Backbone as CSV, one residue per row, in Angstrom:
resi,resn,N_x,N_y,N_z,CA_x,CA_y,CA_z,C_x,C_y,C_z
1,MET,3.271,-7.394,-16.920,4.017,-6.707,-15.729,3.246,-7.053,-14.392
2,ASN,3.834,-7.464,-13.497,3.301,-7.549,-12.171,3.661,-6.280,-11.312
3,SER,2.627,-5.552,-10.862,2.825,-4.277,-10.149,2.097,-4.353,-8.737
4,HIS,1.793,-5.558,-8.330,0.784,-5.484,-7.128,1.467,-5.718,-5.820
5,TRP,2.818,-5.596,-5.838,3.399,-6.003,-4.500,4.031,-4.507,-3.926
6,HIS,4.475,-4.559,-2.655,5.106,-3.560,-2.026,6.316,-3.292,-2.675
7,LEU,7.007,-1.921,-2.609,8.274,-1.874,-3.044,9.202,-1.932,-1.938
8,ARG,9.201,-0.813,-1.036,10.022,-0.840,0.037,9.846,0.167,0.936
9,LYS,10.265,0.333,2.175,10.091,1.421,3.025,10.915,2.528,2.512
10,CYS,10.637,3.799,2.984,11.495,4.972,2.814,12.975,4.650,3.288
11,ALA,13.847,5.040,2.224,15.325,4.977,2.640,15.573,5.600,3.958
12,LYS,16.910,5.142,4.556,17.402,5.846,5.617,18.201,6.932,5.260
13,ALA,18.569,7.159,4.102,19.408,8.139,3.694,19.214,8.600,2.162
14,CYS,19.500,9.816,1.935,19.195,10.375,0.643,20.046,9.574,-0.519
15,ALA,19.248,9.270,-1.603,19.829,8.502,-2.679,20.808,9.276,-3.429
16,SER,20.894,10.462,-3.183,21.866,11.414,-4.161,23.165,11.758,-3.077
17,CYS,22.888,12.300,-2.012,24.260,12.770,-1.135,24.328,11.755,-0.112
18,GLN,23.568,10.731,0.257,23.815,9.862,1.160,23.732,10.185,2.732
19,SER,23.226,11.454,2.752,23.071,11.920,4.226,21.924,11.322,4.801
20,ALA,22.157,10.755,6.274,20.899,10.175,6.897,19.902,11.152,7.206
21,PHE,18.617,10.561,6.997,17.353,11.215,7.260,17.369,11.082,8.806
22,THR,16.751,12.267,9.510,16.341,12.300,10.874,14.827,12.254,10.916
23,ASP,14.399,11.881,12.299,12.945,11.696,12.471,12.102,13.030,12.026
24,GLN,11.097,12.784,11.504,10.339,13.989,10.987,10.871,14.879,10.048
25,GLN,11.814,14.342,9.387,12.546,15.185,8.269,11.563,15.178,6.938
26,ILE,11.451,16.139,6.136,10.818,16.004,5.044,11.802,15.262,3.847
27,VAL,11.020,14.320,3.428,11.630,13.567,2.174,10.957,13.525,1.022
28,HIS,11.442,13.708,-0.187,10.991,13.654,-1.502,11.133,12.165,-2.117
29,SER,9.967,11.503,-2.319,10.020,10.142,-2.819,9.693,10.151,-4.254
30,HIS,10.510,9.434,-5.057,10.308,9.343,-6.588,9.987,7.706,-6.988
31,LEU,8.768,7.420,-7.769,8.638,6.214,-8.126,9.136,6.079,-9.595
32,LEU,10.185,5.358,-9.791,10.626,5.262,-11.316,10.329,3.860,-11.831
33,ILE,10.271,3.662,-13.267,10.004,2.502,-13.772,11.258,2.379,-14.899
34,ASP,11.718,1.025,-14.697,12.843,0.812,-15.842,12.425,-0.605,-16.338
35,GLY,11.913,-0.573,-17.540,11.332,-1.785,-18.174,10.038,-2.306,-17.343
36,ASN,10.264,-3.467,-16.682,9.176,-3.933,-15.855,9.331,-3.824,-14.502
37,ILE,10.481,-3.033,-13.940,10.892,-3.003,-12.554,10.448,-1.568,-12.038
38,TYR,9.755,-1.516,-11.043,9.557,-0.273,-10.327,10.504,-0.018,-9.287
39,SER,10.824,1.142,-8.961,11.847,1.172,-7.835,11.668,2.684,-7.151
40,ARG,11.893,2.695,-5.846,11.494,3.971,-5.307,12.858,4.484,-4.786
41,HIS,13.037,5.891,-4.919,14.392,6.566,-4.537,13.821,7.786,-3.584
42,ASP,14.510,8.007,-2.507,14.028,9.123,-1.626,15.250,10.023,-1.443
43,PHE,14.863,11.171,-1.573,15.893,12.307,-1.674,15.611,13.427,-0.510
44,CYS,16.694,14.137,0.005,16.587,15.268,0.830,15.848,16.482,0.025
45,VAL,15.653,17.500,0.766,15.010,18.467,0.061,16.061,19.178,-0.757
46,ASN,17.392,19.163,-0.228,18.318,19.882,-1.386,18.526,19.107,-2.466
47,CYS,18.587,17.768,-2.684,18.838,16.938,-3.693,17.623,16.634,-4.632
48,HIS,16.524,16.914,-4.232,15.207,16.771,-4.981,15.118,17.389,-6.177
49,LYS,15.055,16.850,-7.356,14.808,17.419,-8.629,13.560,17.419,-9.047
50,LYS,12.973,18.650,-9.238,11.399,18.597,-9.637,11.171,18.248,-11.000
51,ASN,12.353,18.372,-11.988,12.031,17.854,-13.348,12.569,16.393,-13.607
52,ASP,12.584,15.642,-12.473,13.081,14.125,-12.711,12.032,13.486,-13.410
53,PRO,12.349,12.532,-14.325,11.281,11.758,-15.001,10.799,10.579,-14.328
54,ALA,10.140,10.868,-13.221,9.605,9.861,-12.226,8.207,9.443,-12.720
55,LEU,7.752,8.482,-12.513,6.293,7.971,-12.746,5.538,8.813,-11.786
56,SER,6.005,8.989,-10.562,5.134,9.767,-9.648,6.114,10.098,-8.539
57,THR,5.770,11.298,-8.047,6.723,11.937,-6.863,5.645,12.292,-5.877
58,TRP,6.232,12.528,-4.611,5.547,12.854,-3.529,6.335,13.306,-2.452
59,LYS,5.735,14.064,-1.327,6.738,14.489,-0.178,6.014,13.856,1.016
60,THR,6.876,13.469,1.870,6.561,12.705,3.135,7.323,13.040,4.148
61,LEU,7.059,12.417,5.463,7.973,12.574,6.535,8.669,11.255,6.731
62,PHE,9.949,11.482,7.015,10.772,10.068,7.478,10.437,9.991,8.928
63,HIS,10.142,8.693,9.390,9.995,8.199,10.672,10.868,7.389,10.937
64,ALA,11.673,7.787,12.080,12.699,6.941,12.621,12.142,5.613,12.699
65,PRO,12.701,4.496,12.768,12.362,3.087,12.943,11.852,2.888,14.346
66,GLU,10.815,2.375,14.644,10.368,2.174,15.905,10.960,0.658,16.457
67,SER,10.796,0.696,17.854,11.272,-0.468,18.549,10.653,-1.687,18.080
68,ASN,11.186,-2.992,18.366,10.674,-4.086,18.026,9.389,-4.553,19.058
69,LYS,9.181,-3.723,19.997,7.884,-3.932,20.943,6.606,-3.945,20.087
70,GLU,6.473,-3.261,19.152,5.377,-3.225,18.359,5.004,-4.484,17.443
71,LYS,6.278,-5.037,17.108,6.308,-6.317,16.187,5.905,-7.380,16.978
72,LEU,5.912,-7.507,18.318,5.761,-8.655,19.031,4.356,-8.932,19.122
73,VAL,3.361,-7.902,18.878,1.887,-8.280,18.953,1.543,-8.689,17.491
74,GLU,1.190,-9.917,17.209,0.782,-10.182,15.916,-0.656,-10.672,16.113
75,LYS,-1.409,-9.932,15.389,-2.807,-10.335,15.318,-3.356,-10.151,13.806
76,LYS,-4.551,-11.001,13.722,-5.126,-10.951,12.495,-6.000,-9.975,12.336
77,ASP,-5.416,-8.871,11.607,-6.094,-7.499,11.251,-5.898,-7.233,9.740
78,ALA,-6.609,-6.140,9.465,-6.749,-5.916,8.060,-5.278,-5.626,7.412
79,GLU,-4.346,-4.954,8.253,-3.082,-4.647,7.599,-2.289,-6.036,7.569
80,SER,-2.298,-6.852,8.481,-1.554,-8.186,8.428,-2.076,-9.233,7.293
81,LEU,-3.379,-9.072,7.095,-4.082,-9.766,5.879,-3.663,-9.126,4.606
82,PHE,-3.611,-7.995,4.566,-3.230,-7.171,3.326,-1.691,-7.624,2.990
83,ARG,-0.847,-7.611,4.169,0.556,-7.804,3.767,0.686,-9.217,3.355
84,HIS,-0.146,-10.223,3.978,-0.047,-11.690,3.760,-0.422,-11.881,2.156
85,LEU,-1.593,-11.143,1.942,-2.078,-11.449,0.446,-1.152,-10.916,-0.693
86,LEU,-0.479,-9.644,-0.267,0.519,-9.049,-1.225,1.793,-10.171,-1.235
87,ALA,2.216,-10.667,-0.315,3.175,-11.534,-0.248,3.060,-12.867,-1.084
88,LYS,1.671,-13.236,-1.245,1.386,-14.676,-1.886,1.435,-14.341,-3.386
89,GLU,0.936,-12.930,-3.814,1.025,-12.585,-5.341,0.176,-13.581,-6.152
90,ASN,-1.045,-13.953,-5.529,-2.029,-14.784,-6.383,-2.957,-13.516,-6.806
91,GLU,-3.128,-13.967,-8.289,-4.073,-12.944,-9.026,-5.403,-13.002,-8.464
92,GLU,-6.037,-14.133,-8.002,-7.372,-14.248,-7.520,-7.567,-13.465,-6.064
93,ASP,-6.471,-12.958,-5.483,-6.569,-12.086,-4.351,-6.575,-10.681,-4.750
94,PHE,-6.479,-10.239,-5.984,-6.123,-8.727,-6.239,-7.435,-8.029,-5.827
95,ASN,-8.523,-8.536,-5.858,-9.793,-7.823,-5.437,-9.948,-7.527,-3.946
96,ALA,-9.490,-8.547,-3.188,-9.492,-8.439,-1.652,-8.112,-7.378,-1.360
97,ILE,-7.191,-7.562,-2.048,-5.997,-6.770,-1.787,-6.645,-5.257,-1.960
98,PHE,-7.397,-4.865,-2.945,-7.822,-3.643,-3.245,-8.821,-3.018,-2.182
99,ILE,-9.795,-3.902,-1.735,-10.555,-3.770,-0.719,-10.023,-3.342,0.592
100,LEU,-8.904,-4.351,0.856,-8.167,-4.103,2.076,-7.352,-2.542,2.221
101,ALA,-6.809,-2.387,0.984,-6.179,-1.078,0.920,-7.022,0.207,0.957
102,VAL,-8.264,0.060,0.526,-9.349,1.029,0.819,-9.571,1.228,2.398
103,MET,-9.897,-0.169,2.785,-10.156,0.011,4.333,-9.081,0.556,5.161
104,LEU,-7.815,0.260,4.885,-6.314,0.817,5.552,-6.491,2.374,5.273
105,GLU,-6.917,2.620,4.161,-6.851,4.071,3.890,-7.917,4.888,4.664
106,ARG,-9.069,4.368,4.776,-10.011,4.953,5.882,-9.750,5.013,7.172
107,LYS,-9.061,3.977,7.696,-8.463,3.958,9.009,-7.189,4.989,9.087
108,LYS,-6.934,5.563,7.935,-5.690,6.670,7.962,-4.392,5.838,8.180
109,ILE,-4.264,4.548,7.975,-2.991,3.924,7.988,-2.287,3.976,6.627
110,LEU,-2.865,3.936,5.566,-2.450,4.243,4.265,-2.786,5.495,3.716
111,ILE,-1.874,6.073,2.940,-2.192,7.353,2.083,-2.289,7.105,0.751
112,GLU,-3.319,7.583,-0.127,-3.017,7.401,-1.498,-2.274,8.642,-1.858
113,ARG,-1.091,8.240,-2.628,-0.152,9.268,-2.892,-0.423,9.744,-4.416
114,ASP,-0.964,8.851,-5.276,-1.023,9.045,-6.699,-1.954,8.027,-7.253
115,VAL,-2.323,8.165,-8.339,-3.105,7.275,-9.393,-2.573,7.519,-10.859
116,GLN,-2.177,6.369,-11.357,-1.422,6.504,-12.693,-2.260,5.566,-13.557
117,LYS,-2.189,5.744,-14.849,-2.884,4.774,-15.724,-1.781,4.073,-16.255
118,THR,-1.947,2.693,-16.388,-0.926,1.912,-16.993,-1.140,1.776,-18.660
119,ALA,-0.128,1.088,-19.242,-0.285,1.044,-20.633,-1.580,0.401,-21.238
120,THR,-2.195,-0.531,-20.319,-3.343,-1.321,-20.634,-4.603,-0.466,-20.132
121,GLY,-4.432,0.679,-19.612,-5.575,1.706,-19.290,-5.952,1.273,-17.816
122,GLN,-5.469,0.264,-17.124,-5.861,0.143,-15.679,-5.396,1.260,-14.782
123,LYS,-5.886,1.539,-13.551,-5.456,2.398,-12.686,-4.696,1.811,-11.673
124,LEU,-3.321,2.405,-11.519,-2.335,2.084,-10.516,-2.481,2.955,-9.519
125,ARG,-2.811,2.466,-8.295,-2.963,3.438,-7.109,-1.731,3.215,-6.207
126,ILE,-1.126,4.195,-5.886,0.156,4.355,-5.278,-0.147,4.757,-3.698
127,TYR,-0.011,3.848,-2.665,-0.183,4.095,-1.253,1.082,4.016,-0.748
128,GLU,0.974,4.784,0.440,2.241,4.857,1.372,1.611,4.690,2.861
129,ARG,2.445,3.705,3.594,2.165,3.567,4.981,2.573,4.681,5.708
130,LYS,1.484,5.388,6.543,1.903,6.576,7.067,3.173,6.540,7.991
131,LYS,3.158,5.459,8.874,4.246,5.521,9.987,5.572,4.896,9.342
132,THR,5.568,4.155,8.398,6.712,3.727,8.121,7.373,4.126,6.752
133,GLY,6.580,4.825,5.888,6.852,5.314,4.651,6.984,4.165,3.558
134,GLU,6.472,2.874,3.792,6.518,1.840,2.829,5.507,2.311,1.603
135,THR,5.903,1.832,0.435,5.060,2.153,-0.777,4.527,0.973,-1.320
136,PHE,3.131,0.907,-1.631,2.563,-0.201,-2.121,1.897,0.220,-3.595
137,LEU,2.100,-0.491,-4.613,1.510,-0.419,-5.876,0.166,-1.337,-5.827
138,ILE,-0.984,-0.919,-6.044,-2.184,-1.746,-6.114,-2.914,-1.338,-7.369
139,THR,-3.197,-2.240,-8.045,-4.007,-2.161,-9.293,-5.480,-1.992,-9.148
140,ASP,-6.224,-1.003,-9.393,-7.721,-0.749,-9.166,-8.405,-1.764,-10.032
141,PRO,-9.047,-2.781,-9.392,-9.728,-3.698,-10.348,-11.007,-3.245,-10.979
142,ASP,-11.418,-1.939,-10.573,-12.650,-1.406,-11.151,-13.870,-2.233,-10.938
143,LEU,-14.062,-2.608,-9.741,-14.975,-3.560,-9.319,-16.515,-2.728,-9.479
144,GLN,-17.425,-3.601,-9.993,-18.710,-3.182,-10.371,-19.533,-3.435,-8.930
145,LEU,-20.613,-2.694,-8.702,-21.400,-2.959,-7.569,-21.797,-4.398,-7.409
146,ASP,-22.184,-5.122,-8.383,-22.628,-6.543,-8.151,-21.396,-7.458,-7.741
147,ALA,-20.291,-7.110,-7.946,-19.256,-7.930,-7.449,-18.514,-7.366,-6.116
148,LEU,-18.879,-6.294,-5.743,-18.423,-5.587,-4.521,-18.769,-6.351,-3.267
149,GLU,-20.048,-6.685,-3.156,-20.495,-7.466,-2.206,-19.923,-8.763,-1.942
150,THR,-19.480,-9.564,-2.962,-18.752,-10.745,-2.950,-17.536,-10.780,-2.462
151,VAL,-16.721,-9.758,-2.925,-15.410,-9.476,-2.533,-15.557,-9.151,-0.952
152,GLN,-16.375,-8.180,-0.567,-16.380,-7.810,0.898,-16.757,-9.059,1.744
153,GLU,-17.574,-9.884,1.327,-17.831,-11.230,2.123,-16.561,-11.940,2.129
154,GLN,-15.682,-12.231,1.104,-14.391,-12.734,0.976,-13.436,-12.196,2.210
155,VAL,-13.577,-10.845,2.151,-12.714,-10.125,3.111,-13.023,-10.426,4.523
156,VAL,-14.312,-10.602,4.801,-14.818,-10.615,6.160,-14.430,-12.045,6.499
157,LEU,-14.469,-13.082,5.739,-14.287,-14.499,6.039,-12.687,-14.559,6.182
158,LEU,-11.866,-13.899,5.442,-10.476,-13.981,5.541,-10.056,-13.262,6.782
159,LEU,-10.784,-12.280,7.264,-10.345,-11.664,8.551,-10.849,-12.565,9.839
160,GLY,-11.686,-13.632,9.571,-12.198,-14.574,10.644,-13.723,-14.170,11.182
161,GLY,-14.114,-13.404,10.373,-15.700,-13.034,10.708,-16.556,-14.290,10.303
162,GLN,-17.830,-14.126,10.456,-18.896,-14.916,10.069,-19.652,-14.326,8.987
163,PRO,-19.879,-15.454,7.918,-20.478,-14.886,6.695,-21.829,-14.162,7.068
164,ARG,-22.368,-13.194,6.255,-23.597,-12.475,6.668,-24.748,-13.299,6.743
165,LYS,-24.828,-14.249,5.793,-26.016,-15.102,5.885,-26.156,-15.732,7.117
166,GLN,-24.930,-16.381,7.793,-24.989,-16.953,9.002,-25.549,-16.043,10.029
167,GLU,-24.834,-14.767,10.131,-25.230,-13.894,11.117,-26.665,-13.555,10.901
168,GLN,-27.364,-13.283,9.833,-28.777,-13.014,9.699,-29.744,-14.319,10.253
169,GLU,-29.261,-15.583,9.935,-29.876,-16.646,10.475,-29.838,-16.737,11.910
170,LYS,-28.838,-16.269,12.645,-28.669,-16.445,13.912,-29.578,-15.394,14.654
171,THR,-29.635,-14.165,13.863,-30.543,-13.090,14.504,-32.221,-13.523,14.351
172,ASN,-32.490,-14.176,13.278,-33.936,-14.604,12.880,-34.354,-15.662,13.838
173,GLU,-33.499,-16.312,14.536,-33.751,-17.585,15.344,-34.556,-17.148,16.646
């Protein structure tokens, strides 16, 4: 089961009554699984069912779509790299994706909404992008300390930074 890609943004209307959400309205999001397919359903306060058989549920604020002005500035940052690696869906990028998700969480761009155990025992972390309400499912690779430095170095290089060894050599000269 491939669970490493982003689901979708918060819907613009309630999945039950179809009423449009307004900016800053409280929305209840449910993550459901049907076979191997994850799906997100968003409900208004009145239609939210607390006993729904969802894999995960959370409460969030609906944010009205922003203008295209923000999209015009495309720079190589942690979030754009995160999205690029998710879109590629390469298994060798999963460790870097996890590190980038943690970085974005620390920057308060992503919010961890839940942690679930998969049938294989892996942790599945459910993140939501604060401004857009997009949902991301990230498998926690359970990185050991000895592997962490290698993955961090990979992320630095992917972001266009210099390898630490080269930086140390420059300061020693």
